[in-house]
N, C-alpha and C positions, 0 to 999 in steps of 0.2 A: 270400383270400376263399373261403369254403366254399360248396359247392353244396347246395341243399336236396335231401335224399334221402328218399323215402318208404320206410317199412319194407318190406322184402321186394322192393323194386324192383331189377331188374337194372341194373348200372351202364351198360351200352350202350343200354338201352331209353330212358333219358332223352335221351341224345344223338341217337338215331334220331328220337324224337318232336320234338326241337328242330329238327332238319334238315328234317323233314317240314313242320312249321309254317312255317319260313322259306321253303320252296319254295312253299307255298300262298300266303303273303303276296306273294312275288315274282310269282306268276302273276296274282293279283288286280291288282297294280300294272300288269303288262303288259297285261291285259285293259282296264283303265281307259284307259291310254294309247292303245290300239288304237281304242276307241270314241270317245274325245274327238278324236283326230287325224283319224280318218276322217269323223266328223261334220262337222268343220271343212272338210275337203276336199269333202265332198258339198255343203255350203252354198256354197262357192266355185263348184263346178260348176253348181249350180242358179242362182246369181246371174249367171253369165256366159253364159246362154243355153241351157243344157241341150242342147248339141250332142252330139258324140261323147262317150260315157261313159268318159272316161279314168280316173276313180277306180277302175274295175274292176281295173286292173292292181295298184294299191296294195292294194286290199281283198283280192284273191286272194293276192298274194305275201306280205303280212304275215299274212294269215289262215292260210296254210300253216304259218308259223313259230309262230303262236299255238296251232294244233292240236298241233304237236309238243311245245310247252311244256306244254300241258294233259296230254298223254299221259305225259310224264315225271313230272308231279306226281301224277296220279291213278291211274296203273296200280297194280295190286295187287302187292305183293312176292311173291316165290316162296315157296310153301309148303314145309314140311319134306318132305312126301311127294313133291312134284315134284322137289326136290333129290335125294332118295334114289333115285328112279327113274332120274334122269339119271346118277347115280354108278354104278348097277347096269349101265346100258347101256355105260358106259365100261370096265367090267372085262372 
């Protein structure tokens, strides 16, 4: 099966774009799971008397993982200038 290539496109650019789109899709799935699961747990907490706020542990722990996932997906790639400066420092 052949891949669609746009004229003048770099071969690696399509692969990078595909990887980035996949990461964004996975992050949206992760975010949806976080919201739905934690909403369910908050409803359980609210229906059982709203005593000690135990969902905080789950919200915080899973939230930290979600923040790192977002950071991995949405951070900017290194610019050529930044790579060049780092290479100059290493010499």
